[in-house]
VOKESE-169238 format. One record per residue (C-alpha): residue number from 1; x, y, z. Coordinates in pm, 1 decimal. Layout:
REM VOKESE-169238
nugu pos = NUM&east = X&north = Y&up = Z
...
This chain:
REM VOKESE-169238
nugu pos = 1&east = -2795.1&north = -1012.0&up = 714.2
nugu pos = 2&east = -2568.1&north = -977.3&up = 412.0
nugu pos = 3&east = -2694.4&north = -945.5&up = 57.3
nugu pos = 4&east = -2448.1&north = -948.4&up = -230.1
nugu pos = 5&east = -2513.9&north = -666.7&up = -476.7
nugu pos = 6&east = -2558.7&north = -804.4&up = -827.1
nugu pos = 7&east = -2596.1&north = -475.2&up = -1013.9
nugu pos = 8&east = -2230.4&north = -372.3&up = -983.0
nugu pos = 9&east = -1951.8&north = -392.3&up = -1242.9
nugu pos = 10&east = -1761.1&north = -720.8&up = -1269.6
nugu pos = 11&east = -1454.9&north = -570.1&up = -1098.7
nugu pos = 12&east = -1652.6&north = -470.1&up = -785.4
nugu pos = 13&east = -1761.9&north = -688.8&up = -495.7
nugu pos = 14&east = -2070.0&north = -530.0&up = -342.8
nugu pos = 15&east = -2271.8&north = -593.8&up = -28.7
nugu pos = 16&east = -2571.6&north = -451.1&up = 152.8
nugu pos = 17&east = -2584.5&north = -521.5&up = 525.5
nugu pos = 18&east = -2889.5&north = -509.5&up = 749.5
nugu pos = 19&east = -2955.1&north = -612.6&up = 1106.2
nugu pos = 20&east = -2662.5&north = -785.8&up = 1274.6
nugu pos = 21&east = -2408.1&north = -984.5&up = 1072.9
nugu pos = 22&east = -2353.7&north = -1331.4&up = 1218.4
nugu pos = 23&east = -2036.3&north = -1538.9&up = 1210.2
nugu pos = 24&east = -2178.1&north = -1771.5&up = 944.4
nugu pos = 25&east = -2288.8&north = -1481.6&up = 723.9
nugu pos = 26&east = -1949.2&north = -1319.2&up = 762.3
nugu pos = 27&east = -1765.6&north = -1640.1&up = 675.9
nugu pos = 28&east = -1991.9&north = -1771.9&up = 400.2
nugu pos = 29&east = -2120.5&north = -1456.3&up = 233.5
nugu pos = 30&east = -1859.3&north = -1188.4&up = 295.2
nugu pos = 31&east = -1532.2&north = -1378.0&up = 282.2
nugu pos = 32&east = -1612.3&north = -1616.1&up = -4.5
nugu pos = 33&east = -1607.0&north = -1353.8&up = -284.9
nugu pos = 34&east = -1280.8&north = -1208.2&up = -152.0
nugu pos = 35&east = -1113.7&north = -1547.0&up = -134.5
nugu pos = 36&east = -1222.5&north = -1620.5&up = -493.2
nugu pos = 37&east = -1072.5&north = -1290.3&up = -613.5
nugu pos = 38&east = -752.0&north = -1355.2&up = -417.8
nugu pos = 39&east = -716.3&north = -1704.6&up = -567.8
nugu pos = 40&east = -740.9&north = -1550.9&up = -915.1
nugu pos = 41&east = -501.3&north = -1268.8&up = -822.2
nugu pos = 42&east = -765.7&north = -1010.2&up = -914.3
nugu pos = 43&east = -764.1&north = -657.5&up = -771.9
nugu pos = 44&east = -1027.8&north = -606.2&up = -504.5
nugu pos = 45&east = -1272.1&north = -317.1&up = -520.0
nugu pos = 46&east = -1554.9&north = -326.3&up = -268.5
nugu pos = 47&east = -1877.0&north = -140.1&up = -197.7
nugu pos = 48&east = -2028.9&north = -198.4&up = 145.9
nugu pos = 49&east = -2369.7&north = -36.9&up = 187.5
nugu pos = 50&east = -2568.1&north = -39.2&up = 509.7
nugu pos = 51&east = -2943.7&north = -56.4&up = 547.3
nugu pos = 52&east = -3098.4&north = 172.2&up = 813.8
nugu pos = 53&east = -3142.6&north = -139.4&up = 1033.7
nugu pos = 54&east = -2770.9&north = -231.9&up = 1026.7
nugu pos = 55&east = -2630.8&north = -265.2&up = 1379.0
nugu pos = 56&east = -2288.6&north = -425.5&up = 1322.0
nugu pos = 57&east = -2130.3&north = -765.4&up = 1378.2
nugu pos = 58&east = -2222.0&north = -1016.5&up = 1644.3
nugu pos = 59&east = -1936.6&north = -1152.0&up = 1859.7
nugu pos = 60&east = -1887.8&north = -1456.5&up = 1636.8
nugu pos = 61&east = -1855.4&north = -1239.9&up = 1325.6
nugu pos = 62&east = -1625.5&north = -999.5&up = 1507.9
nugu pos = 63&east = -1402.1&north = -1290.5&up = 1608.6
nugu pos = 64&east = -1407.6&north = -1421.9&up = 1249.8
nugu pos = 65&east = -1300.0&north = -1075.2&up = 1133.1
nugu pos = 66&east = -1010.8&north = -1071.6&up = 1379.1
nugu pos = 67&east = -904.0&north = -1425.8&up = 1281.3
nugu pos = 68&east = -924.1&north = -1380.7&up = 906.0
nugu pos = 69&east = -843.0&north = -1010.9&up = 871.0
nugu pos = 70&east = -477.9&north = -1090.8&up = 819.2
nugu pos = 71&east = -542.6&north = -1363.9&up = 565.6
nugu pos = 72&east = -775.1&north = -1152.1&up = 353.9
nugu pos = 73&east = -666.9&north = -794.1&up = 418.6
nugu pos = 74&east = -309.5&north = -754.6&up = 534.7
nugu pos = 75&east = -168.3&north = -1069.1&up = 376.9
nugu pos = 76&east = -305.2&north = -970.4&up = 34.4
nugu pos = 77&east = -274.3&north = -594.1&up = 82.5
nugu pos = 78&east = -141.4&north = -544.8&up = -270.3
nugu pos = 79&east = -466.1&north = -670.3&up = -426.6
nugu pos = 80&east = -691.2&north = -418.6&up = -246.3
nugu pos = 81&east = -761.9&north = -111.7&up = -457.7
nugu pos = 82&east = -1074.5&north = 73.8&up = -346.5
nugu pos = 83&east = -1334.7&north = 37.3&up = -72.9
nugu pos = 84&east = -1648.7&north = 250.5&up = -65.1
nugu pos = 85&east = -1862.7&north = 253.1&up = 249.2
nugu pos = 86&east = -2218.6&north = 376.3&up = 192.5
nugu pos = 87&east = -2386.4&north = 450.8&up = 523.9
nugu pos = 88&east = -2588.6&north = 683.0&up = 740.7
nugu pos = 89&east = -2438.3&north = 534.6&up = 1058.4
nugu pos = 90&east = -2233.8&north = 790.5&up = 1252.1
nugu pos = 91&east = -2064.1&north = 517.5&up = 1455.9
nugu pos = 92&east = -1940.2&north = 354.6&up = 1132.5
nugu pos = 93&east = -1819.9&north = 689.7&up = 995.2
nugu pos = 94&east = -1628.9&north = 749.6&up = 1321.2
nugu pos = 95&east = -1475.2&north = 401.5&up = 1303.9
nugu pos = 96&east = -1359.9&north = 467.7&up = 945.6
nugu pos = 97&east = -1214.9&north = 802.8&up = 1053.0
nugu pos = 98&east = -1029.1&north = 643.9&up = 1342.4
nugu pos = 99&east = -915.2&north = 318.1&up = 1185.2
nugu pos = 100&east = -942.9&north = 372.2&up = 809.7
nugu pos = 101&east = -567.4&north = 416.9&up = 781.9
nugu pos = 102&east = -537.9&north = 44.2&up = 861.0
nugu pos = 103&east = -745.7&north = -43.8&up = 556.2
nugu pos = 104&east = -552.7&north = -153.6&up = 249.4
nugu pos = 105&east = -602.4&north = 57.6&up = -62.7
nugu pos = 106&east = -813.5&north = 370.9&up = -88.4
nugu pos = 107&east = -1118.5&north = 416.5&up = 132.5
nugu pos = 108&east = -1408.9&north = 661.4&up = 96.6
nugu pos = 109&east = -1739.6&north = 704.3&up = 277.7
nugu pos = 110&east = -2060.1&north = 799.6&up = 95.9
nugu pos = 111&east = -2413.0&north = 900.0&up = 195.3
nugu pos = 112&east = -2694.4&north = 647.5&up = 130.8
nugu pos = 113&east = -2821.0&north = 844.1&up = -170.4
nugu pos = 114&east = -2474.2&north = 825.4&up = -330.2
nugu pos = 115&east = -2463.8&north = 449.7&up = -394.5
nugu pos = 116&east = -2424.4&north = 497.4&up = -770.6
nugu pos = 117&east = -2131.1&north = 735.9&up = -719.7
nugu pos = 118&east = -1972.0&north = 493.7&up = -471.9
nugu pos = 119&east = -1999.1&north = 205.4&up = -719.0
nugu pos = 120&east = -1857.8&north = 417.6&up = -1002.4
nugu pos = 121&east = -1564.4&north = 528.7&up = -784.7
nugu pos = 122&east = -1492.2&north = 174.1&up = -665.2
nugu pos = 123&east = -1498.6&north = 45.1&up = -1023.3
nugu pos = 124&east = -1273.4&north = 331.2&up = -1142.5
């Protein structure tokens, strides 16, 4: 499940993820705010926080990520500024360590109790 964070600055797109993200959630809730920012030509700063129950993407969401990654990430690389990942998931930290260099813009990982610092950094 994806919940959009509403208590973040206007220049930050924030999410909290729990359970398993489905294809529809990925498409409708995750991609929509990015596409709106891209259409306006606004810089993209993101905070992605995980709930303890977060287990990743289902196959449909993973496929959606592969299909649209180029249209949202690589294709509009110049708009991405900062991404903060707030998590206690070791597997996610390892993935960021291994593949973070592919991410456009700056990328940092924070502990769950550092959400405020992550938001402040992303907004910076």
